[in-house]
C-alpha positions as CSV (number, residue, x, y, z in Angstrom):
1,M,117.4,7.3,114.0
2,S,115.0,10.2,113.3
3,V,112.9,11.5,116.1
4,P,109.2,10.5,115.5
5,Q,106.9,13.4,114.7
6,H,103.2,13.9,115.0
7,P,101.5,16.8,113.1
8,D,99.4,17.8,116.1
9,A,101.9,17.2,118.9
10,I,103.8,20.2,120.3
11,P,106.7,19.5,122.7
12,P,106.9,21.5,126.0
13,E,108.3,25.0,125.8
14,R,110.0,24.7,129.2
15,D,110.7,22.2,131.9
16,R,111.1,22.6,135.6
17,T,112.0,20.3,138.6
18,V,110.0,20.1,141.8
19,E,111.5,18.4,144.8
20,T,109.2,16.2,146.8
21,D,109.4,13.8,149.7
22,G,111.6,10.9,148.4
23,G,112.2,12.2,144.9
24,R,112.4,14.7,142.1
25,L,109.5,15.4,139.8
26,H,110.0,16.5,136.1
27,V,107.4,19.0,135.0
28,H,106.7,20.1,131.4
29,E,105.4,23.6,130.6
30,W,103.5,25.3,127.8
31,G,102.1,28.8,127.5
32,D,102.4,32.2,129.2
33,P,104.0,31.9,132.6
34,N,101.8,34.7,133.8
35,A,98.5,33.1,132.7
36,P,96.3,31.1,135.1
37,P,97.8,27.7,135.6
38,I,96.5,24.2,134.9
39,V,98.3,21.1,136.2
40,L,97.9,17.9,134.2
41,C,98.3,14.4,135.9
42,H,98.7,11.3,133.7
43,G,97.6,7.7,134.2
44,M,99.4,4.5,135.1
45,F,102.4,3.7,132.9
46,D,101.9,6.9,131.0
47,H,104.1,10.1,131.3
48,G,103.7,13.8,131.1
49,R,104.4,14.0,127.4
50,G,101.2,12.1,126.8
51,F,99.5,15.5,126.9
52,D,101.5,16.9,123.9
53,L,98.3,16.9,121.9
54,L,96.0,18.5,124.6
55,A,98.4,20.8,126.4
56,P,99.1,23.2,123.4
57,L,95.4,23.7,122.9
58,L,94.9,24.6,126.5
59,A,98.0,26.8,126.5
60,E,96.3,29.3,124.1
61,H,94.6,30.5,127.3
62,F,96.5,29.1,130.3
63,L,99.9,28.2,131.6
64,V,99.9,24.4,131.4
65,L,102.1,22.1,133.5
66,S,102.2,18.4,133.0
67,I,103.8,16.2,135.7
68,D,105.9,13.0,135.1
69,A,104.6,11.1,138.1
70,R,107.3,9.5,140.4
71,G,108.8,6.5,138.7
72,H,107.5,7.6,135.3
73,G,109.0,9.6,132.4
74,D,111.9,11.7,133.4
75,S,111.0,11.9,137.1
76,S,113.2,10.0,139.6
77,W,112.5,6.5,140.8
78,A,111.4,6.1,144.4
79,D,111.3,3.6,147.2
80,S,107.6,3.7,147.4
81,Y,104.7,4.1,145.0
82,L,101.8,4.1,147.4
83,W,98.7,6.1,146.4
84,P,99.2,8.8,149.0
85,N,102.8,9.4,147.7
86,D,101.5,10.4,144.3
87,V,98.8,12.6,145.9
88,Y,101.4,14.4,148.0
89,D,103.5,14.9,144.8
90,I,100.7,16.6,143.1
91,I,100.2,18.9,146.1
92,C,103.9,19.7,146.0
93,V,103.7,20.8,142.4
94,L,100.6,22.9,143.2
95,A,102.3,24.5,146.2
96,D,105.4,25.2,144.1
97,L,103.3,27.4,141.8
98,G,102.6,29.8,144.6
99,R,99.0,30.4,143.5
100,P,95.8,28.3,143.1
101,A,95.6,26.2,139.9
102,H,93.1,24.2,137.9
103,L,93.7,20.5,138.1
104,V,93.2,17.9,135.4
105,G,93.8,14.2,135.7
106,H,93.4,11.1,133.6
107,S,92.7,7.6,134.8
108,K,94.9,7.0,137.9
109,G,95.9,10.6,137.7
110,G,92.3,11.6,137.7
111,G,91.7,9.7,141.0
112,Q,94.8,11.1,142.5
113,A,94.1,14.7,141.3
114,T,90.7,14.4,143.0
115,D,92.2,13.3,146.3
116,A,94.8,16.1,146.0
117,A,91.9,18.6,145.6
118,V,90.2,17.1,148.7
119,T,93.4,17.3,150.7
120,A,94.6,20.8,149.7
121,P,91.4,22.7,148.7
122,E,93.2,26.1,149.0
123,L,95.4,25.1,146.1
124,V,92.7,24.0,143.6
125,R,90.3,26.2,141.7
126,Q,88.5,23.7,139.5
127,L,88.9,20.0,138.9
128,V,88.6,17.9,135.7
129,N,88.6,14.1,136.2
130,I,88.9,12.2,132.9
131,D,87.8,8.6,133.5
132,G,89.6,8.3,136.8
133,F,86.8,7.0,139.0
134,G,88.4,3.8,140.2
135,P,88.1,0.1,139.1
136,P,84.7,-1.6,139.2
137,G,85.7,-4.0,142.0
138,D,88.5,-5.3,144.1
139,E,90.1,-7.1,141.1
140,G,90.5,-3.9,139.0
141,F,89.8,-4.0,135.3
142,R,91.5,-7.4,134.8
143,P,90.3,-10.4,136.8
144,M,92.8,-11.8,139.3
145,A,92.0,-15.4,139.9
146,D,94.6,-15.7,142.6
147,A,93.4,-12.7,144.6
148,P,92.6,-13.6,148.2
149,E,89.2,-12.9,149.6
150,S,90.3,-11.2,152.8
151,L,91.9,-7.7,153.0
152,A,94.8,-9.3,155.1
153,G,95.4,-11.8,152.2
154,R,95.5,-8.9,149.8
155,F,98.1,-7.2,151.9
156,G,100.2,-10.4,151.8
157,M,99.9,-10.5,148.0
158,F,100.9,-6.8,147.8
159,L,104.0,-7.4,149.9
160,D,105.0,-10.5,147.9
161,R,104.8,-8.6,144.7
162,R,106.8,-5.8,146.1
163,R,109.5,-8.3,147.1
164,S,109.6,-9.9,143.7
165,A,109.6,-6.6,141.8
166,H,112.4,-5.2,144.0
167,A,114.7,-7.8,142.4
168,R,113.9,-6.4,138.9
169,S,116.1,-3.4,138.0
170,A,115.0,-2.8,134.4
171,W,112.4,-3.7,131.8
172,R,113.3,-6.2,129.1
173,P,114.7,-4.5,126.0
174,Y,112.9,-4.3,122.7
175,A,115.0,-4.5,119.6
176,S,113.6,-1.4,118.1
177,L,111.3,1.6,118.9
178,E,108.8,0.2,116.4
179,E,108.6,-3.1,118.4
180,L,108.1,-1.3,121.7
181,A,105.4,1.0,120.2
182,S,103.7,-2.0,118.6
183,R,103.5,-3.6,122.0
184,R,101.8,-0.5,123.5
185,A,99.5,-0.3,120.5
186,T,98.1,-3.8,121.3
187,Q,97.0,-2.4,124.7
188,N,95.5,0.8,123.2
189,P,94.1,-0.2,119.8
190,N,92.0,3.0,119.5
191,L,95.1,5.2,119.4
192,D,96.6,6.5,116.1
193,P,99.7,4.4,115.4
194,N,101.7,7.6,114.6
195,W,100.8,9.0,118.0
196,V,101.7,5.7,119.8
197,R,105.2,5.8,118.2
198,Y,105.6,9.5,119.2
199,F,104.3,8.7,122.7
200,A,106.6,5.7,123.0
201,H,109.7,7.7,122.0
202,C,109.0,10.3,124.6
203,G,108.5,7.6,127.3
204,A,111.4,5.3,126.5
205,S,115.2,5.4,126.2
206,E,117.6,3.5,123.9
207,D,120.3,1.5,125.6
208,E,123.1,-0.7,124.0
209,D,120.8,-3.7,124.0
210,G,117.6,-2.0,122.8
211,W,114.7,0.2,123.8
212,R,113.2,0.3,127.3
213,W,110.4,2.2,129.0
214,K,111.7,4.8,131.4
215,A,109.2,3.8,134.1
216,D,110.4,2.0,137.2
217,P,109.6,-1.8,137.0
218,Q,108.6,-1.8,140.7
219,I,105.4,0.0,139.7
220,V,104.1,-3.4,138.5
221,A,104.0,-4.6,142.1
222,G,100.6,-2.9,142.5
223,G,101.9,0.1,144.3
224,F,98.5,1.4,145.4
225,G,98.2,-1.3,148.0
226,P,95.1,-3.1,149.0
227,F,91.9,-1.1,149.1
228,R,88.1,-1.5,149.1
229,P,86.3,0.1,146.1
230,D,83.5,1.3,148.4
231,W,86.0,3.7,149.9
232,I,86.3,5.7,146.7
233,G,83.1,7.8,146.4
234,P,82.6,8.8,150.1
235,G,86.0,10.4,150.2
236,W,84.9,13.0,147.7
237,Q,82.1,14.5,149.9
238,T,84.4,17.3,151.2
239,L,85.6,18.3,147.7
240,Q,85.3,22.1,147.5
241,A,86.4,22.6,143.9
242,P,83.8,22.1,141.2
243,M,84.4,18.9,139.2
244,L,83.9,18.1,135.6
245,A,83.7,14.4,135.2
246,V,84.6,13.2,131.7
247,I,84.2,9.8,130.0
248,G,84.4,8.6,126.4
249,S,81.4,7.1,124.6
250,I,83.2,3.9,123.5
251,P,83.7,1.1,126.2
252,D,87.1,-0.5,126.1
253,E,89.4,-2.6,128.3
254,W,90.1,0.3,130.6
255,G,86.7,2.0,131.0
256,P,84.3,3.6,131.5
257,L,82.6,2.2,134.6
258,P,79.1,0.8,134.3
259,E,76.8,3.8,134.5
260,D,75.0,2.8,137.7
261,L,78.4,2.4,139.5
262,L,79.8,5.6,138.1
263,A,76.7,7.5,139.2
264,E,76.8,6.0,142.6
265,R,80.4,7.2,143.1
266,L,79.8,10.7,141.6
267,Q,76.8,11.3,143.8
268,H,79.2,12.2,146.6
269,V,80.7,15.2,144.6
270,P,79.1,18.4,145.9
271,Q,79.6,20.5,142.7
272,L,79.4,18.2,139.7
273,E,79.2,18.5,135.9
274,R,79.4,15.5,133.6
275,A,80.3,15.2,129.9
276,T,80.9,12.5,127.4
277,V,83.3,12.8,124.5
278,E,81.8,11.0,121.5
279,G,84.0,8.6,119.6
280,A,86.6,8.3,122.3
281,G,87.5,5.4,124.6
282,H,89.4,5.6,127.8
283,F,92.3,7.7,126.4
284,V,89.9,10.6,125.7
285,H,92.6,13.3,125.6
286,M,94.8,11.3,123.1
287,E,91.9,10.1,120.9
288,K,90.0,13.3,120.7
289,P,92.3,16.1,121.8
290,R,90.4,19.0,120.1
291,E,87.0,18.0,121.4
292,T,88.5,17.4,124.9
293,A,90.2,20.8,124.9
294,D,87.0,22.6,123.8
295,L,85.1,20.8,126.7
296,L,87.7,21.7,129.3
297,L,88.1,25.3,128.1
298,S,84.4,25.9,128.3
299,F,84.4,24.6,131.9
300,L,87.6,26.1,133.1
301,E,87.1,29.6,131.7
302,R,84.0,30.0,133.7
303,G,86.2,29.9,136.8
304,A,89.3,31.6,135.4
């Protein structure tokens, strides 16, 4: 079959591998290797090629690196997908550069990029968090009627899900790439169908019995582990890098948070700028890449 194309998507110019504790991270690159670096971190069930619209626009001024998080894309699968593992992986990529970088994250990647900047401030110059400010409550964005009230009960549910997911070695196959992409499109109805097909092709592989996502099925176990949402904001009080907090103007299934809750969490960020991309939902960088790039470049070039 022909490889799907998108008129505004540009594949990476180079790729590199970064070894981390428990795995191997695949990292995509665009731009001049000698330019100031930006590291991009994707969201849950996405992959580094999800920045193929945004990265080339940033690469006109920066070296851009996009990580396939552990268990996603072309990075290796791992035994553990706890939140601190992903944060440590981001720090490993930053350290591998040998110089401080700007850090950009979307959704889950935005929250983890923020925690990486808190943990390794010497490696991060400026931070952009794109709608990665945590779920509104314990249940996340989708209600969990069976979720126990106690934290101990949630730990039990987490372990039970890990056990059941461990027995699953692969996703069910889809008969065609179009069928797989169509399934993703139902979850992200604001995205251009041509982009979804391109995105799906980059994040899936064809086997003898059909198309499967490359992501490790064990991620569905809820790899973050139990947590309390009131832990999120206070952990940002020691953030040294300036943060640009970005949301879209259109509420959808994945965000943004209610304004009062978002403001409550962001009040803990010492150096904060906020911006809203008009006409975009949660997937701001995919829905409005040019507007997102202009916003990011204006912020980042002030600290370049």
